[in-house]
Backbone as CSV, one residue per row, in Angstrom:
resi,resn,N_x,N_y,N_z,CA_x,CA_y,CA_z,C_x,C_y,C_z
1,MET,-1.397,-11.411,15.419,-1.872,-11.157,16.560,-0.325,-11.460,17.458
2,LYS,0.131,-10.340,17.988,1.067,-10.330,19.408,0.146,-10.159,20.709
3,LYS,0.970,-11.149,21.903,0.141,-10.666,22.807,1.415,-10.705,24.041
4,PHE,1.383,-9.492,25.177,1.760,-9.564,26.057,1.077,-9.448,27.646
5,ILE,1.592,-10.163,28.814,0.620,-9.934,30.138,1.390,-8.845,31.167
6,LEU,0.549,-7.692,31.556,1.636,-7.132,32.266,0.984,-7.437,34.008
7,LEU,1.856,-8.123,34.692,1.465,-8.919,35.921,1.229,-7.223,36.884
8,LEU,-0.010,-6.553,37.888,0.356,-4.984,38.154,-0.251,-5.789,39.565
9,SER,0.359,-5.508,40.660,-0.032,-5.835,42.462,-1.221,-4.416,42.550
10,VAL,-2.269,-5.047,43.273,-3.122,-4.125,44.082,-2.957,-4.291,45.359
11,LEU,-3.215,-3.737,46.614,-2.894,-3.835,48.018,-4.724,-3.949,48.736
12,PHE,-5.099,-4.684,49.074,-6.425,-4.724,49.709,-5.859,-4.922,51.291
13,VAL,-6.713,-3.734,52.097,-6.500,-4.193,53.975,-7.998,-4.997,54.263
14,VAL,-7.422,-6.357,54.406,-8.340,-7.188,54.584,-8.163,-7.772,55.660
15,SER,-9.114,-8.391,56.664,-8.341,-8.427,57.985,-7.755,-10.325,57.861
16,CYS,-8.559,-10.742,57.149,-8.378,-12.226,57.192,-6.918,-12.785,55.845
17,SER,-6.436,-11.556,55.003,-5.811,-11.546,54.006,-4.942,-10.532,53.630
18,PRO,-3.909,-10.648,54.828,-3.162,-8.990,54.612,-1.676,-9.512,53.248
19,GLU,-2.327,-10.597,52.154,-1.389,-10.595,51.360,-1.268,-9.931,50.403
20,PRO,-0.809,-8.992,49.260,-1.287,-8.624,48.228,-1.995,-9.300,46.954
21,ILE,-2.633,-8.782,46.108,-3.581,-9.604,45.566,-2.885,-8.883,44.109
22,LEU,-2.263,-10.212,42.936,-1.990,-9.762,41.827,-3.411,-10.131,40.572
23,TYR,-3.288,-8.874,39.614,-4.515,-8.900,38.389,-3.419,-8.597,37.647
24,ALA,-4.382,-9.660,36.762,-3.393,-9.737,34.894,-3.844,-8.421,34.211
25,LEU,-3.145,-8.040,33.184,-3.486,-6.938,32.550,-3.160,-7.315,31.320
26,THR,-3.939,-8.184,29.997,-3.614,-8.502,28.919,-3.412,-7.756,28.032
27,ILE,-2.489,-7.202,27.293,-2.484,-6.877,26.256,-2.085,-7.073,24.674
28,THR,-2.800,-7.307,23.803,-3.014,-7.722,22.681,-2.702,-6.554,21.677
29,ILE,-2.326,-7.180,20.789,-1.469,-6.294,19.519,-2.374,-6.517,18.348
30,GLU,-3.466,-5.933,17.881,-3.603,-6.076,16.159,-3.040,-4.939,15.713
31,GLY,-2.169,-5.913,14.310,-1.454,-4.780,13.263,-0.027,-4.598,13.740
32,GLU,0.207,-3.433,13.630,1.710,-3.531,13.958,2.411,-2.093,14.623
33,GLY,2.683,-2.194,16.152,2.671,-1.311,16.803,2.830,-2.034,18.387
34,THR,3.250,-1.000,19.729,3.938,-1.482,20.445,2.634,-0.812,21.580
35,VAL,2.975,-1.174,22.750,2.353,-0.519,23.923,3.307,-0.797,25.201
36,THR,3.388,0.592,25.573,4.073,0.490,27.345,3.638,1.510,28.078
37,GLU,3.374,0.923,29.355,2.671,1.661,30.490,3.800,2.047,31.347
38,LYS,3.173,2.862,32.362,3.626,3.442,33.270,2.452,3.836,34.693
39,VAL,2.943,2.925,35.876,1.846,3.518,36.971,2.112,4.918,37.159
40,ILE,0.763,5.948,37.347,0.964,6.945,37.638,0.236,7.342,38.926
41,ASN,-0.392,6.059,39.637,-0.687,6.544,40.967,-0.890,5.039,41.424
42,ALA,-0.186,5.038,42.301,0.104,3.995,43.417,-1.628,3.353,43.916
43,GLY,-2.332,4.100,44.307,-3.562,3.487,45.268,-3.322,3.680,46.207
44,ALA,-4.537,3.810,47.336,-4.404,3.462,48.490,-5.313,2.874,48.547
45,ALA,-5.271,1.946,49.745,-5.759,0.712,50.473,-7.322,1.719,50.930
46,LYS,-8.526,0.766,50.571,-9.659,1.843,51.080,-10.805,0.679,50.726
47,ASP,-11.541,-0.272,52.135,-12.273,-0.852,51.843,-11.686,-1.993,50.868
48,TYR,-12.447,-2.541,50.048,-12.343,-3.685,49.031,-12.056,-2.965,47.564
49,ASN,-12.028,-1.726,47.630,-12.000,-1.651,46.380,-10.440,-0.387,45.843
50,SER,-9.661,-0.650,46.025,-8.815,0.155,45.472,-7.451,-0.805,44.459
51,GLY,-6.741,0.481,43.578,-6.034,-0.019,42.624,-4.885,1.149,42.074
52,LYS,-4.215,0.274,41.422,-3.499,1.402,40.962,-4.026,1.678,39.336
53,VAL,-3.580,2.670,39.214,-3.743,3.754,37.761,-2.488,3.566,37.213
54,VAL,-2.899,2.974,36.000,-1.917,2.565,34.648,-1.942,3.628,33.370
55,GLU,-1.270,4.058,32.861,-1.258,4.898,31.195,-0.595,3.611,30.425
56,LEU,-1.463,3.787,29.542,-0.785,2.977,28.421,-0.902,3.910,27.074
57,LEU,0.036,3.970,26.940,0.826,4.470,25.412,1.050,3.311,24.677
58,ALA,-0.155,3.779,23.004,0.253,3.183,21.838,0.597,3.646,20.734
59,THR,2.072,2.805,20.333,3.114,3.483,19.516,2.851,3.017,18.209
60,PRO,2.511,3.361,16.864,2.468,2.429,15.847,3.527,2.458,15.078
61,SER,4.050,1.531,14.643,5.106,0.930,13.684,5.073,2.258,12.357
62,SER,6.088,1.988,12.017,6.434,2.764,10.979,4.990,2.560,9.689
63,GLY,4.806,3.735,8.885,3.391,3.166,8.154,2.485,2.676,8.811
64,TRP,2.211,2.901,10.161,1.067,2.228,10.700,0.338,3.492,11.248
65,SER,-0.972,3.517,11.779,-1.565,4.082,12.079,-2.315,3.605,13.921
66,PHE,-2.417,3.835,14.910,-3.175,3.427,16.115,-4.568,3.871,15.794
67,VAL,-5.440,3.314,15.860,-7.122,3.235,15.099,-7.530,3.320,16.809
68,LYS,-7.420,2.120,17.723,-8.757,2.152,18.778,-7.976,1.126,19.710
69,TRP,-8.710,1.351,20.994,-9.115,0.043,21.998,-10.335,-0.683,22.302
70,ASP,-9.709,-1.691,22.048,-10.881,-3.046,21.787,-10.444,-3.781,23.341
71,GLY,-11.778,-4.319,24.237,-11.666,-5.201,25.015,-12.309,-4.553,26.363
72,ASP,-11.538,-4.714,27.350,-12.952,-4.273,28.453,-12.708,-2.874,28.984
73,LEU,-12.096,-2.083,28.416,-12.173,-0.295,27.887,-12.030,0.312,26.582
74,THR,-12.529,0.554,25.986,-12.588,0.805,24.503,-12.545,2.378,24.454
75,GLY,-12.486,2.529,22.968,-11.826,4.342,22.852,-10.843,3.938,21.583
76,SER,-10.925,6.061,21.193,-9.621,5.810,20.724,-8.643,7.277,21.413
77,GLU,-8.784,7.135,22.636,-7.980,8.407,23.197,-6.656,7.213,23.379
78,ASN,-5.253,8.127,23.525,-4.218,7.818,23.300,-3.389,8.593,24.011
79,PRO,-2.747,8.650,25.040,-2.677,7.674,25.672,-3.903,7.611,26.397
80,ILE,-3.979,6.540,27.449,-4.933,6.350,28.017,-5.078,5.531,29.330
81,GLU,-5.923,5.893,30.518,-5.626,5.532,31.737,-6.682,4.185,32.238
82,ILE,-6.033,3.307,32.847,-7.101,2.175,33.592,-6.761,2.137,35.111
83,THR,-7.744,1.810,35.441,-7.664,1.264,36.944,-7.537,-0.256,37.290
84,ILE,-6.448,-0.704,37.622,-6.297,-1.903,37.799,-7.070,-2.334,39.099
85,ASP,-8.705,-3.280,38.966,-9.067,-3.764,40.032,-9.478,-4.730,39.729
86,LYS,-9.330,-5.592,38.532,-9.568,-6.801,38.347,-8.825,-7.214,37.308
87,VAL,-8.833,-8.536,37.088,-8.656,-8.774,35.397,-8.851,-8.346,34.448
88,GLN,-8.273,-8.289,33.525,-8.811,-7.031,32.278,-7.769,-7.475,31.225
89,THR,-8.389,-7.281,29.815,-7.908,-7.519,28.712,-8.270,-6.433,27.761
90,LEU,-7.511,-6.140,26.688,-6.724,-4.566,26.393,-6.841,-4.961,25.120
91,THR,-6.944,-5.240,23.793,-6.456,-4.873,22.138,-6.251,-3.545,21.767
92,ALA,-4.847,-3.188,21.747,-4.562,-2.224,21.330,-4.353,-2.536,19.481
93,VAL,-5.775,-1.900,18.578,-5.517,-1.853,17.196,-4.681,-1.028,16.338
94,PHE,-3.900,-1.322,15.410,-3.432,-0.527,14.566,-3.878,-0.939,13.355
95,GLU,-3.838,0.266,12.293,-4.113,-0.449,10.815,-3.056,0.547,10.217
96,GLN,-2.579,-0.138,8.998,-1.690,0.115,7.639,-2.138,1.520,7.209
97,ASN,-1.329,2.447,7.195,-2.209,3.841,6.400,-2.008,3.447,5.120
98,LEU,-2.806,3.731,4.352,-3.121,3.772,2.748,-2.148,4.162,2.239
99,LEU,-1.205,4.797,2.291,-0.040,5.084,1.656,1.030,4.216,1.438
100,VAL,0.931,3.360,2.204,1.778,2.166,2.296,0.924,1.366,2.044
101,PHE,-0.067,1.057,2.288,-0.925,-0.479,1.571,-0.612,-0.284,0.106
102,LEU,-0.999,0.676,-0.335,-1.716,0.601,-1.832,-0.050,0.394,-2.838
103,LYS,1.106,0.735,-2.152,2.657,0.046,-2.886,2.194,-0.980,-3.504
104,GLY,2.553,-0.087,-5.294,3.034,-1.593,-5.803,0.838,-2.277,-6.514
105,LYS,0.303,-1.740,-5.678,-0.781,-2.379,-6.273,-1.823,-1.457,-7.397
106,VAL,-2.279,-2.819,-7.966,-3.471,-2.205,-9.047,-5.234,-2.578,-8.795
107,CYS,-5.585,-1.376,-9.139,-6.834,-1.129,-9.144,-7.451,-1.098,-10.506
108,TYR,-8.775,-1.062,-11.382,-9.069,-0.919,-12.168,-10.526,-0.226,-11.957
109,LYS,-11.356,0.442,-13.128,-12.630,0.490,-13.254,-13.058,0.281,-14.855
110,ASN,-14.248,-0.463,-14.880,-14.869,-0.334,-15.954,-14.974,0.619,-17.000
111,ILE,-14.840,1.139,-17.988,-16.113,2.141,-18.634,-16.374,1.754,-19.977
112,PRO,-16.855,2.308,-20.570,-17.280,2.144,-22.003,-17.139,0.942,-22.819
113,ALA,-15.784,1.329,-23.160,-15.318,0.594,-24.186,-13.882,-0.692,-23.689
114,GLY,-13.665,-0.519,-22.587,-13.019,-2.119,-22.078,-12.767,-1.403,-20.746
115,LYS,-11.730,-1.519,-19.537,-11.218,-1.385,-18.455,-9.746,0.138,-18.583
116,GLN,-9.950,0.236,-16.932,-9.024,1.658,-16.557,-8.339,1.127,-16.094
117,TYR,-6.620,0.844,-16.073,-6.151,0.650,-14.498,-5.376,1.717,-14.280
118,VAL,-5.300,1.755,-12.533,-4.450,2.858,-12.142,-2.979,1.737,-10.779
119,HIS,-1.646,1.789,-11.840,-0.481,1.421,-11.087,0.002,2.004,-9.900
120,PHE,-0.298,1.746,-8.809,0.611,2.812,-7.683,1.867,1.741,-7.779
121,ASP,2.925,3.563,-7.608,3.803,3.138,-7.021,4.178,3.396,-5.600
122,LEU,3.867,4.870,-5.527,4.145,6.007,-4.097,5.345,5.291,-3.131
123,SER,6.369,4.658,-3.979,7.503,4.622,-2.804,8.196,6.005,-3.021
124,TYR,8.641,6.337,-1.136,9.356,7.232,-0.608,10.382,7.428,-1.823
125,LEU,11.077,8.858,-2.029,11.999,9.003,-3.150,13.214,9.487,-1.843
126,ASN,12.805,10.756,-1.510,13.567,11.817,-0.710,12.981,12.781,0.117
127,SER,13.879,13.763,0.708,13.619,14.582,1.134,14.348,16.065,0.466
128,ASP,13.686,17.001,0.581,14.126,18.202,-0.047,15.186,18.709,0.620
129,GLU,15.625,20.353,0.089,16.702,20.703,0.446,16.257,20.759,2.442
130,TYR,14.976,21.267,2.231,14.788,21.560,4.007,14.695,20.367,5.355
131,GLY,15.044,19.023,4.124,14.663,18.161,5.208,13.787,18.094,6.065
132,LEU,12.757,18.346,5.999,11.566,18.430,6.508,11.325,17.299,6.372
133,GLU,10.364,16.264,7.581,9.821,14.886,7.221,8.371,15.050,6.182
134,ILE,7.617,16.097,6.831,6.671,16.631,5.798,6.630,16.644,4.207
135,ASN,8.223,16.664,3.921,8.109,17.124,2.285,9.400,16.456,2.060
136,LYS,8.792,15.096,2.304,9.225,14.150,1.859,8.683,13.793,0.572
137,GLN,9.161,13.306,-0.321,8.618,13.431,-1.963,8.269,12.037,-2.278
138,TYR,7.335,11.145,-3.122,6.684,10.167,-2.969,6.551,9.951,-4.805
139,GLU,6.724,9.122,-5.637,6.987,9.085,-6.747,4.910,8.474,-6.813
140,GLY,4.704,8.563,-8.089,3.308,8.623,-8.446,2.306,7.551,-8.518
141,TRP,1.586,7.630,-9.606,0.788,6.396,-10.160,0.633,6.410,-11.764
142,LYS,0.436,5.309,-12.465,0.691,5.083,-13.863,-1.102,4.560,-14.003
143,TYR,-1.927,5.287,-15.218,-3.269,5.098,-15.739,-2.889,3.921,-16.877
144,PHE,-3.550,2.945,-16.783,-3.353,2.552,-17.964,-5.287,1.916,-19.351
145,TYR,-5.178,1.472,-20.163,-6.370,1.625,-20.490,-6.307,0.220,-21.491
146,LYS,-6.923,-0.631,-21.655,-7.483,-1.856,-22.041,-8.541,-1.880,-23.052
147,ASP,-9.004,-1.658,-24.101,-10.008,-1.861,-25.155,-10.688,-3.766,-24.847
148,ASN,-11.642,-3.576,-25.430,-12.017,-5.082,-25.023,-11.569,-5.744,-26.077
149,ASP,-12.094,-4.811,-27.128,-12.325,-5.589,-28.691,-10.957,-5.464,-29.470
150,ASP,-10.326,-4.384,-28.866,-8.780,-4.117,-29.244,-9.095,-4.791,-30.817
151,ILE,-9.443,-3.640,-31.419,-9.224,-3.918,-33.009,-7.717,-3.498,-33.821
152,GLU,-7.275,-2.665,-32.818,-5.806,-2.311,-33.603,-5.162,-2.895,-32.769
153,GLU,-5.293,-3.617,-32.095,-4.513,-4.816,-31.307,-3.230,-3.996,-30.712
154,LYS,-3.715,-2.905,-30.038,-2.798,-1.870,-29.298,-2.398,-3.295,-27.892
155,GLY,-3.657,-3.496,-27.469,-2.748,-4.371,-26.357,-3.317,-3.076,-25.066
156,CYS,-3.170,-3.522,-24.053,-2.810,-2.500,-22.886,-2.106,-1.533,-22.880
157,TYR,-2.048,-0.120,-22.948,-1.165,0.716,-23.175,-1.272,2.086,-21.925
158,ALA,-0.452,2.949,-21.939,-0.078,3.907,-20.910,-0.863,5.126,-21.630
159,THR,-1.987,5.777,-20.790,-2.312,6.708,-21.166,-2.232,8.118,-20.672
160,GLY,-1.415,7.922,-18.951,-1.238,9.150,-18.139,-0.219,8.550,-17.051
161,GLU,0.093,9.698,-16.691,0.842,9.354,-14.589,1.114,10.582,-14.296
162,ILE,0.663,10.508,-12.908,1.026,11.121,-11.702,2.197,11.057,-11.038
163,SER,2.742,11.804,-11.791,4.787,11.553,-11.532,4.923,12.666,-10.415
164,ASN,6.222,12.186,-9.591,7.210,13.026,-9.221,8.041,14.149,-9.843
165,SER,8.637,13.530,-10.980,9.426,13.769,-11.597,8.493,15.110,-12.639
166,ASN,7.246,15.306,-12.839,6.719,16.022,-13.048,6.000,16.931,-11.952
167,LEU,5.407,16.661,-11.224,4.851,17.585,-9.959,5.668,17.896,-8.904
168,GLY,6.494,16.804,-8.499,7.208,17.187,-7.262,6.334,16.571,-6.050
169,LEU,5.587,15.362,-5.981,4.460,14.902,-4.954,5.240,14.957,-3.515
170,ARG,4.373,15.611,-3.121,4.803,15.546,-1.136,3.760,15.751,-0.797
171,LEU,3.745,15.167,0.806,2.296,14.941,1.898,2.277,16.653,2.260
172,GLU,3.052,17.499,2.044,2.726,19.405,2.065,3.401,19.910,1.630
173,TRP,2.383,20.749,0.616,2.964,21.815,0.164,2.443,23.162,0.156
174,TYR,1.772,23.096,-0.585,0.670,24.442,-0.566,-0.040,24.613,0.293
175,SER,-0.830,23.450,1.065,-2.009,23.540,2.231,-1.022,22.727,3.573
176,ASP,-1.506,23.412,4.439,-0.813,23.026,5.937,-1.459,21.792,6.526
177,THR,-2.399,21.562,5.783,-2.978,19.970,6.256,-2.163,18.558,5.390
178,ILE,-1.968,18.038,6.433,-1.332,16.341,6.280,-2.692,15.567,6.775
179,ILE,-2.828,14.835,5.468,-3.321,13.516,5.477,-2.995,12.492,4.739
180,ASN,-2.644,11.252,5.731,-1.784,10.739,6.085,-2.532,9.243,7.150
181,ASN,-3.389,8.331,6.652,-3.552,7.790,7.822,-4.089,6.459,7.168
182,PRO,-5.153,5.222,7.741,-5.498,3.996,6.893,-6.790,4.403,5.903
183,LYS,-7.061,5.263,6.370,-8.257,5.443,5.323,-8.121,6.419,4.169
184,GLN,-6.874,7.145,4.060,-7.052,8.092,3.508,-5.507,9.165,3.216
185,PHE,-5.181,9.538,2.080,-3.739,9.951,2.191,-3.932,11.240,1.060
186,LYS,-3.276,12.202,0.892,-2.961,13.341,0.149,-1.752,13.791,-0.666
187,LEU,-1.735,13.985,-1.400,-0.080,14.110,-2.174,-0.062,15.503,-3.056
188,ASP,0.509,16.711,-2.532,0.493,17.734,-3.527,1.452,17.550,-4.145
189,GLY,1.467,18.604,-5.641,1.952,18.780,-6.219,2.653,20.171,-6.205
190,ILE,3.832,20.672,-7.001,4.788,21.988,-6.797,3.824,23.244,-7.612
191,ASN,2.861,23.114,-8.333,2.150,23.972,-9.269,0.651,23.713,-8.433
192,GLY,0.700,23.426,-7.278,-0.853,23.659,-6.509,-2.158,22.276,-6.898
193,GLN,-1.482,21.548,-7.818,-2.350,20.715,-8.058,-2.272,19.624,-6.278
194,THR,-3.405,19.001,-5.907,-3.523,18.241,-5.440,-4.321,16.681,-5.743
195,PHE,-3.729,15.855,-4.891,-4.521,14.707,-5.038,-5.061,13.815,-3.870
196,ILE,-5.917,13.081,-4.041,-6.570,12.874,-2.230,-7.172,11.428,-3.153
197,VAL,-6.600,10.358,-2.061,-7.007,8.952,-2.647,-7.487,8.212,-1.491
198,THR,-8.588,7.659,-1.281,-9.468,7.533,-0.222,-10.136,6.068,-0.150
199,LYS,-10.117,5.369,0.972,-10.222,3.866,1.124,-11.724,3.608,1.422
200,LYS,-12.075,3.588,-0.232,-13.916,3.514,0.268,-14.365,1.853,0.883
201,SER,-13.530,0.676,0.617,-14.091,-0.835,1.323,-12.718,-1.164,1.354
202,ASN,-12.422,-2.194,1.466,-11.090,-3.370,1.289,-10.927,-3.501,0.130
203,THR,-11.611,-3.278,-0.924,-11.497,-3.551,-2.180,-11.385,-2.424,-3.111
204,LYS,-11.777,-1.225,-2.384,-12.698,-0.052,-3.548,-11.639,1.271,-3.089
205,ILE,-11.197,2.307,-3.788,-10.538,3.352,-3.222,-11.187,4.346,-4.553
206,GLU,-11.026,5.385,-3.925,-11.535,6.896,-4.885,-10.327,7.834,-4.733
207,ILE,-10.144,8.094,-6.315,-9.439,9.228,-6.307,-9.621,10.402,-7.197
208,GLN,-9.457,11.341,-5.982,-10.090,13.198,-6.323,-9.059,13.280,-6.917
209,SER,-8.741,14.648,-7.538,-8.127,15.660,-7.888,-8.746,16.762,-7.742
210,GLY,-8.264,18.220,-7.246,-8.140,19.161,-7.164,-6.788,19.998,-7.022
211,ASN,-7.363,21.761,-6.262,-6.104,22.651,-6.274,-6.158,23.165,-5.079
212,ALA,-4.456,23.451,-4.604,-4.381,23.942,-3.135,-5.376,25.433,-2.807
213,TYR,-6.158,25.880,-3.761,-6.548,27.221,-3.604,-8.093,26.765,-3.483
214,GLN,-8.506,25.556,-3.737,-10.015,25.243,-3.294,-10.311,24.289,-2.319
215,PRO,-11.108,24.930,-1.438,-11.551,23.699,0.081,-11.881,22.260,-0.715
216,ILE,-10.885,21.332,-0.061,-11.328,19.791,-0.214,-12.593,19.559,-0.317
217,GLU,-13.731,20.348,1.231,-15.173,20.146,0.949,-16.021,20.452,-0.432
218,ASP,-15.290,20.988,-1.011,-15.857,21.653,-2.484,-15.417,21.049,-3.702
219,TRP,-14.608,19.952,-3.013,-14.252,19.091,-4.465,-15.496,18.566,-5.278
220,ASP,-15.319,18.151,-6.324,-16.576,16.677,-6.455,-15.760,15.819,-6.040
221,GLY,-16.440,14.614,-6.177,-16.091,13.071,-6.051,-15.221,12.790,-7.357
222,GLY,-14.482,11.697,-7.380,-13.469,11.356,-8.232,-14.124,9.863,-8.636
223,PRO,-13.216,9.216,-9.375,-13.943,7.966,-10.260,-13.003,6.545,-8.830
224,GLU,-14.021,5.968,-8.835,-13.475,4.971,-8.152,-13.224,3.558,-8.583
225,PHE,-12.310,2.637,-7.909,-11.635,1.863,-8.530,-11.705,0.866,-7.556
226,GLU,-11.709,-0.891,-8.250,-11.283,-2.256,-7.490,-9.826,-2.544,-7.482
227,LEU,-9.348,-3.074,-6.704,-8.275,-3.484,-6.435,-8.290,-5.165,-7.339
228,ILE,-7.256,-5.122,-7.985,-6.857,-6.213,-8.844,-5.680,-7.160,-8.438
229,ASN,-5.931,-8.278,-8.783,-4.549,-9.278,-8.256,-3.304,-8.642,-9.287
230,LEU,-2.387,-8.547,-8.564,-1.066,-7.724,-9.427,-0.855,-8.953,-10.669
231,GLU,-1.001,-9.975,-10.154,-0.562,-11.225,-11.169,-1.455,-11.196,-12.675
232,GLU,-2.678,-10.840,-12.192,-3.963,-10.889,-13.193,-3.499,-9.736,-13.879
233,PHE,-2.827,-8.488,-13.763,-2.824,-7.240,-13.793,-1.655,-7.462,-15.135
234,ASN,-0.231,-8.310,-14.526,0.939,-8.628,-15.364,0.813,-8.934,-16.675
235,LYS,0.012,-9.751,-16.655,-0.538,-11.181,-17.844,-1.137,-10.016,-18.860
236,LEU,-1.263,-8.728,-18.697,-2.158,-8.033,-19.805,-0.614,-6.942,-20.300
237,ASP,0.227,-7.047,-20.053,1.802,-6.994,-20.518,1.620,-5.612,-20.378
238,CYS,0.674,-4.375,-19.937,0.666,-2.994,-20.195,2.030,-2.373,-20.270
239,LYS,2.102,-1.524,-21.421,3.212,-0.945,-22.091,2.579,1.124,-21.992
């Protein structure tokens, strides 16, 4: 957790103390990002209550999103204005986007005969010919199956994939709705396929599939998968 302190002066007109008073504004960073400040109102002396108004702007690092402010002022508004009339502490909370968090990770779900695994790649590939940021291409993910009894000794084998080479996965294609935040992301395929991955908890995700011609709110729920340790998955030697 990062922390820095902004010392902002507030001048009070008090007969026994003409010196300006300094109040400390402490900004703590949770996650990856920065906070910049700009004084937008110098304030004017009035009795015992006057202070500078400061605008705070939270800027997430690449692959992260600003979520909220915690501390003496709370909420998700960004930028936010704060009046410096006392010692205050704020925390800017950033969370990693799910598209970045799941890169290289593996999830599984139990099925009647064994387990199904999904191994996420989600690496950024390149931009299309138009050079639009929203049209960045991403690799998808692969599905594997492991039979508990494994009578035929097939081990853990691939059963399918959601691949950029087949679908041209992008944050936006047919739909004008971009979903890319800590809780959810959407990837569109070239033929109207759409996939939404949702973080249900710190260890569980849901994968939905539909098409660009059907409103997302009309989609059925998708299967849920639990995160698994990558080393444990690698021991299965899935192919």
